[in-house]
C-alpha positions as CSV (number, residue, x, y, z in Angstrom):
1,M,-0.1,-0.1,-0.1
2,P,1.5,3.5,-0.9
3,A,2.4,6.1,1.8
4,P,-0.5,8.3,2.6
5,H,0.8,11.5,0.8
6,R,0.8,9.2,-2.4
7,F,-2.9,8.4,-2.5
8,V,-3.7,11.9,-1.5
9,G,-2.8,13.2,-4.9
10,L,-4.9,10.8,-6.5
11,I,-8.1,11.8,-4.5
12,V,-7.2,15.6,-5.0
13,A,-7.3,14.9,-8.8
14,L,-10.6,13.2,-8.5
15,L,-12.1,15.8,-6.3
16,L,-10.9,18.7,-8.4
17,V,-10.9,20.8,-5.0
18,T,-9.6,24.5,-5.3
19,G,-9.0,27.3,-3.0
20,C,-6.8,28.8,-0.5
21,A,-5.4,26.5,2.0
22,A,-6.6,27.0,5.5
23,S,-4.1,27.2,8.6
24,D,-2.8,23.9,9.7
25,Q,-1.7,25.2,13.1
26,P,-2.6,22.8,16.0
27,Y,-6.0,23.3,17.6
28,F,-7.2,22.2,20.9
29,V,-10.8,21.2,20.1
30,D,-11.3,17.7,22.1
31,D,-15.1,18.4,22.4
32,V,-15.9,18.6,18.6
33,E,-18.6,16.0,17.7
34,L,-17.5,13.6,15.0
35,S,-20.2,12.6,12.4
36,D,-17.9,10.7,9.7
37,P,-17.2,7.1,10.8
38,V,-14.0,7.1,8.9
39,I,-12.7,10.2,10.7
40,D,-14.0,8.7,14.0
41,S,-12.1,5.6,13.8
42,V,-8.7,7.5,13.1
43,V,-9.3,9.8,15.8
44,A,-10.2,7.2,18.3
45,R,-6.8,5.4,17.6
46,L,-5.0,8.8,18.0
47,D,-6.7,9.2,21.4
48,R,-5.0,6.0,22.6
49,A,-1.5,7.2,21.7
50,A,-0.9,8.6,25.2
51,D,-1.2,5.3,26.8
52,A,1.0,3.3,24.1
53,V,4.5,2.0,25.1
54,F,6.5,2.4,22.1
55,T,9.4,3.7,20.1
56,A,8.7,5.4,16.7
57,E,11.1,7.2,14.3
58,Y,9.6,9.9,11.8
59,S,10.8,11.9,8.9
60,I,9.1,15.2,9.0
61,I,9.0,17.3,5.8
62,T,8.0,21.0,6.4
63,K,6.9,22.0,2.7
64,F,7.8,25.7,3.4
65,G,11.4,25.7,2.5
66,D,11.5,21.9,2.0
67,R,12.9,21.4,5.5
68,R,13.4,17.9,6.4
69,T,13.8,16.7,10.1
70,T,14.0,13.4,11.8
71,A,12.0,12.9,14.9
72,I,12.1,10.0,17.5
73,V,9.5,9.6,20.2
74,T,9.5,6.7,22.8
75,Q,7.0,6.2,25.8
76,D,7.3,3.9,28.7
77,R,4.1,4.4,31.0
78,D,5.3,7.2,33.2
79,R,7.8,8.9,31.2
80,R,8.1,10.3,27.6
81,S,10.7,11.4,25.2
82,I,10.3,13.3,22.1
83,T,13.3,14.4,20.0
84,I,12.7,16.8,17.1
85,G,16.0,17.6,15.4
86,H,18.2,18.4,18.3
87,I,15.5,19.4,20.7
88,R,14.2,16.9,23.2
89,F,11.2,17.0,25.3
90,L,11.4,14.9,28.4
91,V,8.2,14.2,30.5
92,T,8.1,12.1,33.8
93,S,5.7,11.9,36.5
94,T,7.5,14.9,38.2
95,Q,8.6,17.1,35.8
96,S,8.8,18.5,32.2
97,V,11.8,19.7,30.6
98,T,12.8,21.0,27.1
99,C,16.7,20.3,26.2
100,D,19.2,21.4,23.6
101,L,20.9,18.2,23.0
102,R,24.0,19.9,21.3
103,T,24.6,21.9,24.5
104,G,22.8,19.6,27.2
105,V,21.1,22.7,28.5
106,C,17.4,22.1,29.7
107,S,14.5,24.4,30.6
108,D,11.6,23.9,32.7
109,G,8.3,23.2,30.7
110,L,7.5,21.8,27.0
111,L,8.6,24.8,25.1
112,D,7.1,24.2,21.5
113,A,8.7,27.4,20.4
114,Y,12.1,25.6,20.1
115,V,10.7,23.5,17.3
116,S,8.5,26.2,15.5
117,D,10.6,26.3,12.5
118,V,9.4,22.5,11.9
119,Q,5.6,23.4,12.4
120,V,4.9,20.7,14.8
121,T,4.6,20.6,18.4
122,N,6.0,18.1,20.9
123,E,2.5,16.1,20.7
124,F,2.6,15.6,16.9
125,W,2.6,11.9,17.3
126,G,-0.7,11.7,18.9
127,R,-2.9,14.4,20.6
128,A,-2.0,17.1,18.3
129,M,-2.8,15.2,15.2
130,A,-6.1,13.9,16.8
131,N,-7.0,17.7,17.4
132,R,-6.2,18.7,13.7
133,L,-8.4,15.9,12.6
134,R,-11.2,16.9,14.7
135,T,-11.0,20.5,13.2
136,D,-10.8,19.1,9.8
137,A,-14.1,16.9,10.6
138,D,-15.8,20.1,11.3
139,R,-14.8,21.7,8.1
140,N,-14.7,18.7,5.5
141,L,-16.4,19.2,2.2
142,A,-17.3,15.5,1.7
143,P,-17.0,12.3,3.5
144,A,-13.4,11.0,4.3
145,T,-12.0,8.1,2.3
146,A,-10.8,5.0,4.4
147,S,-7.8,3.1,3.6
148,D,-5.2,0.7,5.2
149,Y,-1.6,0.5,4.5
150,A,1.6,-1.4,5.9
151,V,4.1,0.8,7.5
152,A,7.3,-0.1,9.5
153,G,6.0,-3.7,10.2
154,E,2.5,-2.4,11.2
155,V,-0.8,-1.9,9.6
156,A,-2.2,1.6,9.7
157,V,-5.7,2.8,9.2
158,C,-6.1,6.2,7.4
159,A,-8.7,8.8,6.7
160,A,-8.3,11.1,3.6
161,V,-10.3,14.2,4.4
162,P,-11.3,16.8,1.6
163,V,-11.1,20.2,3.0
164,V,-10.7,23.7,1.1
165,G,-7.4,23.8,-0.6
166,G,-7.0,20.0,-1.0
167,V,-7.2,16.7,0.9
168,K,-5.4,15.9,4.1
169,S,-4.4,12.3,5.1
170,Y,-4.3,11.0,8.7
171,C,-3.0,7.6,9.5
172,A,-2.8,5.8,12.8
173,L,-1.4,2.4,14.2
174,E,-3.4,0.3,16.3
175,S,-1.5,1.4,19.4
176,G,-2.8,5.0,18.7
177,V,0.5,6.3,17.3
178,L,0.6,8.4,14.4
179,A,1.6,6.4,11.5
180,G,1.6,9.4,8.9
181,Y,0.1,12.6,7.8
182,D,0.2,14.7,4.7
183,G,-1.3,18.2,4.3
184,A,-0.5,21.5,2.9
185,D,2.1,22.3,5.6
186,L,3.7,19.2,6.3
187,T,4.4,15.4,5.4
188,I,5.1,13.0,8.4
189,D,6.1,9.5,7.7
190,L,6.6,6.8,10.2
191,V,10.0,5.2,9.5
192,N,10.5,2.8,12.2
193,Y,8.4,1.4,15.1
194,S,8.8,-0.8,18.1
195,S,6.6,-1.7,21.0
196,V,9.7,-1.5,23.2
197,P,10.6,1.8,24.8
198,D,14.2,3.0,23.8
199,T,15.6,4.0,27.4
200,T,18.5,5.7,26.0
201,L,16.3,8.4,24.7
202,F,15.4,9.7,28.4
203,S,19.0,11.4,28.6
204,R,19.6,15.2,28.6
205,G,23.1,15.1,27.5
206,D,25.1,15.7,24.0
207,L,24.1,13.9,21.0
């Protein structure tokens, strides 16, 4: 099965959707009521990501400027590490910090401004994409198209959502972890996935 951004192009051609792309910045809209079963199934998966135990590596393409960034996420029940480029977000039961791995300097809190040039947040692998999809469910132009595809040894469920400006694709694994996204602003592809957390990613030091 092709990666999500490949089948999106086919759907765009069929729908002939035109117009100006709306903003793709993350929204916090957990209470939006879903009415499309295809979207609902993917959102339901993404909502489970916060409870998954896993390690996932992503390739992120920020389309404005064609910027390419590697991201690695691992979660082990009571702690989480999200590394986007050289910035690492660490979450435990007692603290949350943002670290620059080039210097080993950490600051209190999860400071998404440190990765604003990539145009994602530290929750891109789960909640942030669930919220984006909820927003698109509220403004879609036609029912979403469902598909499955194999990625990183797993099977993802996808929803291709026609909105003003084109079609956005969201894919999620059974665990709830994001498997892929393609929109006007970003392409996010899952490269590697394991159900085992990588404990080396919980360090703060130099790369």
